[in-house]
C-alpha positions in Angstrom: 0.0 0.0 0.0 1.4 3.4 -1.0 2.3 5.7 1.8 0.0 8.7 2.2 1.7 11.9 1.1 2.3 14.5 3.9 3.4 18.1 3.8 6.9 16.9 4.3 6.9 15.3 0.9 6.5 18.6 -1.0 9.3 21.0 -1.9 8.8 24.3 -0.2 10.5 26.0 -3.2 11.4 24.4 -6.5 12.4 25.4 -10.0 10.4 24.3 -13.0 12.9 25.4 -15.7 11.0 23.7 -18.6 7.9 25.9 -17.9 10.0 28.9 -16.7 8.2 28.9 -13.3 9.1 29.1 -9.7 7.0 26.6 -7.8 6.1 27.2 -4.1 3.7 25.9 -1.5 1.2 28.6 -0.9 1.7 28.8 2.9 -1.2 31.1 3.4 -3.5 28.1 2.6 -1.9 25.7 5.1 -2.8 23.5 6.9 -6.3 23.1 5.4 -5.2 23.1 1.7 -1.9 22.2 0.1 -1.7 24.3 -3.1 1.4 24.5 -5.3 1.5 27.7 -7.3 3.6 28.6 -10.3 5.2 32.1 -10.3 6.4 33.5 -13.6 6.5 37.3 -13.4 8.4 39.7 -11.2 5.1 40.9 -9.7 4.0 37.4 -8.9 7.2 36.6 -7.1 7.2 40.0 -5.3 3.6 39.4 -4.2 4.4 35.8 -3.0 7.2 37.1 -0.8 5.3 40.1 0.6 2.1 38.2 1.2 4.0 35.4 3.0 3.0 32.7 0.5 6.7 31.8 0.7 8.3 32.8 4.0 11.2 32.0 6.3 14.6 33.7 5.6 16.3 30.7 3.9 13.3 29.8 1.7 13.0 33.5 0.7 16.6 33.4 -0.3 16.1 30.3 -2.4 13.0 31.8 -4.0 15.0 35.0 -4.8 17.7 33.0 -6.4 15.4 31.0 -8.7 13.3 34.1 -9.3 16.2 36.1 -10.5 17.3 33.3 -12.8 13.8 33.1 -14.3 13.6 36.8 -14.7 17.0 36.9 -16.4 15.8 34.2 -18.8 13.1 36.7 -20.0 15.5 39.5 -20.8 15.8 39.5 -24.6 19.2 41.0 -25.5 22.7 39.8 -26.3 24.2 43.1 -25.1 25.6 42.7 -21.6 25.0 46.4 -20.6 21.4 46.2 -21.6 21.0 42.8 -19.9 22.6 44.0 -16.7 20.6 47.2 -16.5 17.3 45.2 -16.7 18.7 42.6 -14.3 19.4 45.2 -11.6 16.0 46.8 -12.1 14.3 43.4 -11.4 16.7 42.7 -8.5 15.9 46.0 -6.8 12.2 45.4 -7.3 12.3 42.0 -5.6 14.5 43.3 -2.8 11.8 45.8 -1.9 9.3 43.1 -1.0 10.6 42.5 2.6 13.3 44.5 4.3 14.2 42.7 7.5 15.3 39.2 6.4 18.9 39.6 5.2 18.7 36.3 3.1 16.6 38.1 0.4 19.3 40.8 -0.3 22.1 38.3 0.3 20.7 35.9 -2.5 20.0 38.8 -4.9 23.5 40.2 -4.4 24.9 36.7 -4.9 23.1 36.4 -8.2 24.2 39.8 -9.3 27.8 39.0 -8.6 27.5 36.1 -11.1 26.7 38.7 -13.8 29.6 40.9 -12.8 32.1 38.1 -12.5 31.3 36.9 -16.0 30.4 40.1 -17.9 32.9 39.3 -20.7 31.0 36.1 -21.5 27.9 35.9 -23.9 24.6 36.6 -22.2 23.3 33.1 -22.8 26.3 31.7 -20.8 25.6 34.1 -18.0 22.0 32.9 -17.9 23.3 29.3 -17.6 25.6 30.3 -14.8 22.7 32.1 -13.0 20.8 28.8 -13.1 23.7 26.9 -11.7 24.1 29.5 -8.9 20.4 29.4 -8.0 20.5 25.6 -7.7 23.6 25.9 -5.5 21.9 28.3 -3.2 19.2 25.7 -2.5 21.7 22.8 -2.2 23.7 24.9 0.2 20.6 25.6 2.3 20.1 21.9 2.8 23.7 21.3 3.8 23.5 24.3 6.2 20.3 23.2 7.9 21.7 19.7 8.4 24.9 21.1 10.0 22.9 23.5 12.3 20.9 20.4 13.3 24.0 18.5 14.3 25.4 21.4 16.4 22.0 22.1 17.9 21.6 18.4 18.9 24.8 18.6 20.9 23.1 21.2 23.2 20.2 18.9 24.3 19.7 15.4 25.5 17.1 12.6 24.8 13.7 13.3 26.3 14.2 17.0 26.7 11.3 19.5 26.4 11.9 22.1 23.7 9.9 25.3 23.0 9.9 27.0 19.6 8.3 30.2 18.3 7.0 30.9 14.8 8.1 28.6 12.0 11.8 27.9 11.4 11.0 24.5 10.1 11.2 22.8 6.7 8.5 25.1 5.4 10.9 28.0 6.0 13.8 26.3 4.3 14.5 23.6 1.7 14.9 20.7 4.3 15.1 20.2 8.1 14.6 23.9 8.9 16.9 25.8 11.2 15.4 25.8 14.7 13.6 22.5 14.0 16.7 20.8 12.5 17.9 19.5 15.9 14.3 18.2 16.5 14.1 16.4 13.2 17.6 14.8 13.6 16.7 13.8 17.1 13.4 12.3 15.8 15.5 10.2 13.3 17.7 9.0 16.2 15.1 8.3 18.7 15.7 11.2 21.1 12.0 11.4 22.0 11.8 15.2 22.4 8.6 16.8 23.7 8.1 20.0 21.7 5.9 23.0 22.5 5.0 25.3 19.6 3.8 28.8 20.3 0.9 29.7 18.0 2.7 33.0 17.0 0.1 35.7 16.5 -0.9 37.5 14.4 -0.2 35.2 11.5 -0.2 32.0 13.4 2.8 30.4 11.7 3.4 28.2 14.8 -0.1 26.9 14.8 -0.6 26.6 11.0 2.9 25.5 10.0 5.2 24.4 12.8 2.7 22.2 14.7 1.5 20.9 11.3 4.8 19.8 9.9 6.1 18.4 13.3 2.9 16.5 13.8 3.0 15.2 10.2 6.6 13.9 11.0 5.5 12.0 14.1 7.1 14.4 16.6 5.5 14.7 20.0 4.3 18.3 19.6 1.9 20.4 21.8 0.5 23.7 20.5 0.2 26.5 23.0 -1.0 30.1 22.8 1.7 32.7 22.9 0.9 33.8 26.4 1.3 30.3 27.8 5.1 30.1 27.5 5.7 31.1 31.1 3.3 28.5 32.4 5.0 25.6 30.6 8.4 26.9 31.7 7.3 27.2 35.3 5.9 23.7 35.2 9.4 22.4 34.3 8.4 21.2 30.9 11.0 23.2 28.9 14.7 22.4 28.9 15.7 24.6 25.9 14.3 27.2 23.5 15.2 26.9 19.8 14.2 29.7 17.5 15.3 30.9 14.1 16.1 34.4 13.0 16.0 36.7 10.0 19.0 38.9 10.8 21.9 38.7 13.3 23.7 41.9 14.2 27.4 41.9 14.9 26.9 42.2 18.7 24.6 39.1 18.7 21.2 40.9 18.8 18.8 39.0 16.6 15.6 39.9 14.8 13.0 37.2 14.7 9.2 36.9 14.5 7.4 39.2 16.9 7.2 37.7 20.4 10.6 36.0 20.3 12.0 38.6 22.7 9.2 37.9 25.1 10.0 34.2 25.1 13.7 34.9 25.6 13.0 37.2 28.5 10.7 34.7 30.2 13.2 31.9 29.6 16.0 34.0 31.1 13.9 34.4 34.2 13.4 30.6 34.5 17.1 29.9 33.7 16.3 28.1 30.4 18.8 28.5 27.6 17.7 30.3 24.4 19.5 29.1 21.3 19.2 31.0 18.0 19.6 28.9 14.9 21.2 31.1 12.3 22.7 30.3 9.0 25.7 32.5 8.4 23.7 34.0 5.5 21.6 35.8 8.2 24.6 37.2 10.0 25.1 40.9 9.0 28.4 42.1 10.4 27.6 45.5 8.9 24.7 45.9 11.2 26.4 46.7 14.5 23.4 46.3 16.9 19.7 45.4 16.9 18.9 49.1 17.0 20.1 49.3 13.4 17.8 46.6 12.1 14.9 47.9 10.1 11.7 46.3 11.3 9.0 45.6 8.8 5.5 47.0 9.6 2.6 44.8 8.5 -1.0 45.8 7.6 -3.4 46.4 10.5 -5.9 43.9 9.0 -3.7 41.0 10.0 -4.6 41.9 13.6 -8.1 43.1 13.4 -9.8 40.8 10.9 -7.6 38.4 8.9 -8.4 35.2 10.8 -11.9 36.0 11.9 -15.3 35.4 10.2 -16.2 38.9 11.3 -14.0 41.9 12.3 -13.0 41.4 15.9 -11.7 44.9 16.7 -13.5 48.3 16.6 -13.4 50.2 13.3 -10.8 53.0 13.5 -8.8 51.6 16.4 -5.0 52.2 16.1 -2.9 49.0 15.4 0.8 48.5 15.9 1.8 45.4 13.9 5.6 44.9 13.6 6.5 41.6 11.9 9.6 41.2 14.1 11.2 42.2 17.3 14.8 42.2 18.4 16.1 39.9 21.1 19.0 41.3 23.1 22.2 39.3 22.9 22.3 39.2 26.7 19.3 36.9 26.7 20.8 34.5 24.2 22.8 31.5 25.4 24.3 30.6 22.0 23.9 31.2 18.3 24.1 28.0 16.3 25.5 28.2 12.8 26.6 25.7 10.2 30.2 26.6 11.2 29.9 26.1 14.9 28.3 27.5 18.0 28.9 31.1 18.9 28.7 32.3 22.5 29.3 35.6 24.3 31.0 37.9 23.6 29.4 37.7 20.2 31.4 40.5 18.7 34.3 38.2 18.9 32.7 34.7 18.3 30.6 35.8 15.3 33.6 37.4 13.8 35.5 34.1 14.2 32.6 32.2 12.6 32.5 34.5 9.6 36.3 34.2 9.2 36.0 30.5 9.3 33.3 30.7 6.6 35.5 32.8 4.3 
């Protein structure tokens, strides 16, 4: 009997080169509907990133890489200057979709560098090299997540209780996830973790995505409301907190989904270590502190009406809806990267990690 397909059997992001399309799972429809949508135009890709149809810093980076290759395919000229001018125009447009996650600009710059490094070659060869680079961005993402999982697993023991916030799982990457990578590797090796997933308002990625993919994988997962984290910690059910991030400043401050800083502050009170799972692509050594991170503001409707049959807040009420908050480095026990584990002082350890990478 054929095994029933689960969400884990689908690619979060994929390239359909034959049909010149970027394929993604529309994550706004999960968990009730699994819909694979094909994106072909710059506007469609921009909308998918902005509207969170594809989300999670690594997955956005992969989508940006494939997206730029497909948009480059559509540029009809053999003149490099004309090609490059249009390429940069499309790159800058995609980069405007979401400002906080550094992977977006990182992947776009990486694709642009391919053009600059090979500008003496025919445009058709540059397009082939762009395809190769976009595929390597995704392959690299898988390797990175696996390595983060191995390092993260060394910080916990079998049977531990783990709390995670938002979705830094497979749906935010190409495989394994970042914050969930230790959980998935532990699941494969019989660690028997007990995972608690915050629902993560206002967009409910913890409820709709994290609990969905962990449950589909057979992980012992319990969904809790955001304001329950202190209760489960006080009960002694949590041994470690694993979360992802969208940008790491040079001093170790990290930007992650709104509410992460609350979890970190509460965990600190209960002496529970907070581990940030961060691919080095999210480390921005040019951003000195968290105060320098630009925080994306989302539409008010996500808070007042998006998930409700009828509007649940009074018309005209003011709404503050930042997509992210910054967790102070002093609340972070360690930052787990694919090149090792960084600990305080982060100005030194992150510098060493980036030197090791280069």
